[in-house]
N, C-alpha and C positions, 0 to 999 in steps of 0.2 A: 386619364382620371383623375391627375390633380388638377388639372386645367379645369374641370367641372367644379372639385372642390373649392377652389381658389373664385370661382364665379359666384358659387354660393354664397361663400363667406362674405366677398365684395358686396354682394347685393340685399344681404341680410337685414339690413334695414328698411329697402323697398319690398321685400318679401312678407307676406303672414309667415307669423312664428312658427306657426304649424307646417305652412309650406317648407319652411327651412331644414325642420326636423324632418320632415317626410323626404326632401329630396336627399336630406345624407342618408336615411335610412336605405335609400334608392341605389347611392354610391357604394354602401356598405355591401350589399348583396351580392352587387355587381363584383366588387375587390374580391369578395369571400369565391366568386365562380372561378376569376381571372387566377386565383390562386390555387386552385386546384389543378392548374394547369403545370404547377411544378412539379407534380407527380405523374403525369400523364396528359398528353395532349386533349384538349378542348375538341369536341365534336363540330361539325361545321354547324350544325344550330346553335349551338352555345356562342362560337364565335361573331356569326349574322347577329345573332338577339343581342350581345355585349355593345358591339359596334353600333347596332342600331338605336340601344338607349343611350349610350355617350356621346355620338356622334347626329343624331336626328330627335330624338322623342323627348329627351330632357332638356337639352338646350332649346328646342322649338317652343317648348311647354313654359320654359323660364322667359325666353325673348319676347312671346306674344305677352304674359304679362305685365313686363317690365315697361314693355312699350305704351301700356295703356296710362291714361292721363291720372295721376294719383288721385286726384278727387272723385275719381267715378268708380276705384275698386269694390267699394262698400255700396253701391247704389245697384239695387236689383235689375237682372236683364228680364228679357222675355220669358225666360226658365223659371223665374223666380228666385233663383239663384244669384249671388253677386260675383263678379268676377274672381275676387279673395277666395270664397265658396271654390268657385269652378277650378281654379290652379291648384286647391289640396285636392279636390277630389280627382283631377286628373295626376297627379304625382302620388295619390294611393295607388291608382291602377298601375302605373309604372312600379310601383313598388310590390304590387301582389305578383305583377310580373315577373320581375326580378327574383324575388321569393321562390315561386315556381320553378324559373330556370335553375336557382340554385340547389332547389330539391331533385331537380330531374338530373342536375349532374351529380349529384351525391347518391343518387339511385343507380346512374351509369355506372359510377365507381364501384359501389357494391355489386353490380351485376358482373363486372368484369372481374373483381377478386372470386366471386362464384364461379364463373368460366374458368378462370383459370386453375381451381380447386379440381374440378371437373376433370381438366385435360390431366393434370398431375397423377389423381387416383387412375386414369385411363391408361396413362404413359408408364406409370411405374407400379403397378399392381399387377398381381400375380396372375396370366392370363389363365382362361378355362381351357386353354389348348396344352398347358404345360403340364408334364405328367410326374 
């Protein structure tokens, strides 16, 4: 993750300002997901998603934009959007995905707590068979 932060900071002058902000939001959300693992191991979906964002989706998006001729980033393409607008849209989609992942991870943690409470009530409550 630190590699991605450094990459974003190093290329901040070449990226649209909004892209830098959104890319850092993506990393913030991913960091929060990873930090939940200090209490309980992440499920496989979270691990795969975090790796995908950090090792593929985010760097691929950034590298594709940075590979463009700087003079063409504000020229509308066939879609009517400029590459600068497109990279921001792609990063916003990544941020939404990372935010959804964080929400799901937190919900999973809350569900685990509720399940533990049910287990404890069952385990330590008085049985109907007791006289």
